[in-house]
N, C-alpha and C positions, 0 to 999 in steps of 0.2 A: 504494500500500500504506500501511497505517496506520503511525504513528510508533513507533519502538522506545523502550520505557520501561525504565530500569534501576532495579532494586530491590535493596537490600541484604538479605542473608539475616538474618532477625531471630527466627525462630521455628522450632520443631521441624518444623512443616509446610513451611516454606520450605526447610529442610535436606533433607527427604525429596524435595522437588521437585528440588533441586540434585543430589542423589545419583542420582536416577532419570533425569535428562535425557538422558545419553548413550545409554541403552538405546533410546529412541525414534529417535534420530538414526541408530543402527546397525542398525535392525530388518531391513534388507535386506543387511547385511554378513555373509556366511557365516563370516567369521573372527573376528568380535567375540565376546568372552566377558564377560558381565555380571559385574562384581565382586560379592562377597557384600555385601549391604546392611548387615549387622551389622558387618562389618569396616570398611566405609566410614564408618559412624556413629562408630565408635570412633576411627578415624584422623583424623576432622575435628572431634573434640570436645576442647576444652581439659580436660575432666574425665578423659578417658581417655588422651590422647596427651601424654606429657611434653615433646614438642617445643615445646608452647605455653608451657613455662616459659622458653623462649629467644627466642620470636618473637611478634610480633603479626600477626594475619591478618584479612582481611576477605573475605567471599564475596559475589558479585554475581550476580543473575539478570537476563536480558534477556527482556522480554515484548513481544509484538505482538498487539494485539487481544485481550488477556487470556490469551494462550497463551504458556507459557515456550518460548523459542527459542534460548537460549544461556546460558552460565555462564562465570565466571572467578574466580580468587582472586588476592589481592595479599598479599605477605608482607614484613614488615620485621624483619630480624635484626640487632641491634646489632653482632654479630661481623663483619658484612660491611661495616661503615662506610657509605659513601654509596650502596652498591648495594642496590636493592630487587629483589624477585622477583615474577613472576606464575606461575600454574599452573592446573591443572584446566580448561584451555580446551576448550570444546566448544560448537558452535553450528551452526545451519543455514548452508548455503552462501549467505551474504548479506553483502555488504560493509558494509551499514549496521549489521547486528547486531555484527559484529566491531569496527567502529569505535566503537560505543557501549560495548561491553564494555571494550575497551582504554582508552577515555577515562575510564571510572570507575576502573579499576585504577590507571592512571597518575596521575590526580588525587589519589587517596588516598596514593600513594607520595610524590608531591611534598609533600603536607602533612606527611609524616613526615621531610622533609628529604633525600629520596633524589635523587641526580643521575643515576643510571643504573638501568636495569631489565634483568634477565636472566630467562630462563625458556624453557620451562616446567619448574617444579619442583613436585612434588605430595607434600609441601609443601617439602622441601628436598633437597639433593643426596644425602642418605643414604636417601631414599625414592625414589619413582618420578621419573625425570628424563628430559627430552628429548621432542621431538616426532618421531614417526615420519615419515621422508621417503623411505625405501626399504625394501621388504619388506612390502608390504601383502597379499601373497598367502598368508600363513600366519598362524595364530593367535598371539597374544602368549604368552610364558611368564609364569610367576608373577612378579608385581610389576614387570612391564614394560608400558609404555603401548601403546595401539593407537589410531591416529587415522585419520580419513578423508583421502584424498589431497588434497582441496581446502583443508585447514586450513593447511598450510605457505604456499601462495601468499597466502592471506588475511592471515596474520601478517606476511609480508614486505611486503604492501601497506600495512601500518600503520607502516612505517619500520624494521622489525627486520632485523638482519643477523646472519650466522653469527658465533657466538662460539667454539663448539667442537662437534665431532661425537663421538658415542658409538657404538661398534660392537658388534654381537653376532655371534658365530661359532657354527655348528652342527656338532657332531661326531657322526659315526655310530660307535658303539662297536664295531660288527661289522667295521668296516674297519680293517685293520692300520695302525699308525703309519707315517708316512713312513720310508724306509730310514735316513735320517740320524738320526731320533729313536730308532729301534730300536737302532742302533749305540751311541748314547749310553747307553741304558738297559741294554744288554747288558754294559757295562763294570762292573767291581766298584764297588760304592757307596763313595764317599769315607769314610774312617775317621771315626768320630764322628757320622755322620748316621743318625738313626733317624726313620722316619715311622710314626706310630701314630694310631689313631683315638681320639676323645675318650673320657674315662672318664665314663660316664654317672652313676656314683655321686658324682662331683665336678663335676656339671653347672655349677653357678654359678661355681665356681673356673675351670673350663675355659673357659667363655664369657668370663670376665673376662680370661683370657690371650689369647683370640682378639681381643677388642676392643683390648687393649693393643698387640698386634702391628699390628692394623689402623690405629690412630691413629698409630703410628710409621711404618708402611710408606707410608701415603698422605699424610703431612704435607706433602710438597713438591709434591703433585699439584694441578693446576688446580682451583680451586673447593672445596678441601678444608675440611670442618668436622668437628671431632672429635666422637665420641660421648661424652656425659657419663654419669655414674653413673646418673642417673634414666632416661636412654634405654637404658642397658645393662639395667636391671631390666625395663623394658618389653619389650625385645628378647628377654630370657631367657624371659619368660612367653609371648610371642606365638609364638616359634619352636618351643617345646618340643613342641607337638602334631604339628608337621610334621617335625621333625628326626629323621633316622635316624642313630643314633650311628656306623654304619658308613660314612656318607657325609660325615662331618666329620673332618678329619685335621689333625694338628699335626706339623710337622717340627722335630726338635730337632737342634742342632749342639753337640756336646760337652755334652749334658745340658741345654742351655738352649733354650727355645722360640724358633725363628727364623722360622718361616713357618706358614701355615695355609691350608686351603681348606675351604669349606663348600658342598656341593651339596644342593639341596632338591628333593623331588618336585614335579613341575609341577602345582600345585593347580588351575590353570586347566583342565587336562585332565579333572579329576574333578568340576568344578562347571559345566562347559559347558552341561549340560542343565537346570540348576537355575534359570536366569534371575535369579540373585542372591538367591533366597529359600531359607531353610532350613526354613521351615514350609510345609505340615504334615509332609512326609516327607523334606525335604532333609537334615536332621541325620542321619537313619538312613542315607541313601544315602552321605553323605560319610564318616561313621565307618566304614561297611562297606568303602568303597573304600580308605580309608587303612589299615585293618587288613589287608585282603587284598592291599595293594600292587598295585592294578590299573593304576597309571600306567606308561606306556612312555617318558615323556620327563622330563627333569629340567633343572635350571639350576644351574650353578656361580655362585652369587650373590655370594660373598665369597672373596677370595683376597688374600694379602699376604705380602711378604718384608721382614723388618726392613731398615732403611736401611743398616746396617753391611755387609750382604751384597749390596746392589744392584749394585755394580760388579765383583763377583767372579764367577768361573766357577761357584762353588758356588751363588750366588744365581740363576744361570740354570738350574741343574740341578734345584733343589728343586721349582719348580712342575711340572716334568715328572714327578718322582717322585710328587707328590700326584695329578696327573691320571692317572697309571698306576693308582693305587689306585681312583680314581673308576671307571675302565673295568672293572677286575676286579669290584668290588662291584656296579656297575651291571648288568653282564651276569648276575650271580647273581640280581639283583632283577628281571630281565626288562626293564630299561631299554634302549631302542634308540638314542635320540639325546639328547645333552646340549648345552645352550646355554651358552656361556661369555660372560657379559655382566654389566654393560657394560664396555667397554674404552675409555678415553680415546684420542682421535685422537693425542694427544701422547705416549702411553705406548708407545713403540716396542718395548721388551722383551716386554710382554704381547701387543702386536699380532703380533709375530713368532711367538709361541707359538700364538696364535689362528689365524693363517694356516696354520701347519704342521699343526695338529690339525683345523682346519675345512676343509681342502682349498682354501685360497686366500682370496679376498675375503670380507668379512663378508656375511652373508645379510640382515641388517637394519642400518639406519643411523638414528640418532636425532640431532636437532639441538637445541643450546642456542642461543638467540638473545639479542641485546643491542640496546639502544637508549638513546641519551642522553636525559635528561629535561630539556627546556628549562623554565626557571623561568617 
């Protein structure tokens, strides 16, 4: 076979090739959902994504015989010190292609002074994270990765080892809560606890409250990176078309915001037949589906409890109160299943909730890998 050639992404045409490459690899995968090309262009553009105010990134394409056969990104974030990251890995099932791609990413990271590489992150831990290693038989939810089964062995063959697993739990809203959870929820709510949906008229202020709780709640978690003001504004703009104000909740304790949960309609369910294209009729289909609420699945994408409540009984109750609201509103909206994702392997309180609500073990597992970079 001809030699693998690595080329950096340098033009708009290169980026279009980079974005489209997974679609061909997954053409026979019945569970793959092509991301919207417009969204991918914005996510990978320094002009559109404020994440690039904090990181440097390079994108590489692998070619063989003039045909694109793989892609990878490399990211350097000063906040992570000596740790670099890779992401957006997708390639044909060929050891030579994976070896060439990782060689290019690692070489660039070494030049940035990095001594360790972790990933995949698309493009950091607050965006798509992890490589799917279990749960290939169902489609991915909104903003969750989907990979071919051969990718993990190819990554591991390049010397990468497990750093952390991320779990996803699937909850059927028509199935009653476990008896133990029902008994807890049947008790009188602790005095001073109020669970309310966000005030749409104060959207920016409410989202700022949610991000403040998120940054506090997650600050001690593995791999945490805070969301900055610029990222907050980007999040506010990008989430607004999807956000249902009845599916975003804030829990207050004695009048102070203490926890939150945000569930999103599963956009992947609504774009699955669009092939990533909004033209010529994709826009009309998507707007109609959003307006008519044609989705039957959703994802609890964000949830957090302030650290001051982490070790209290109240801190364990509040997520259940919020999830109870998700169930009630979800049933009204015709939602049948809700994914709780992702949950760090080391986050035992949230794992216990996921296992109780999801009927046991996670239904999908994603892996973050690590590898030392030898000078």
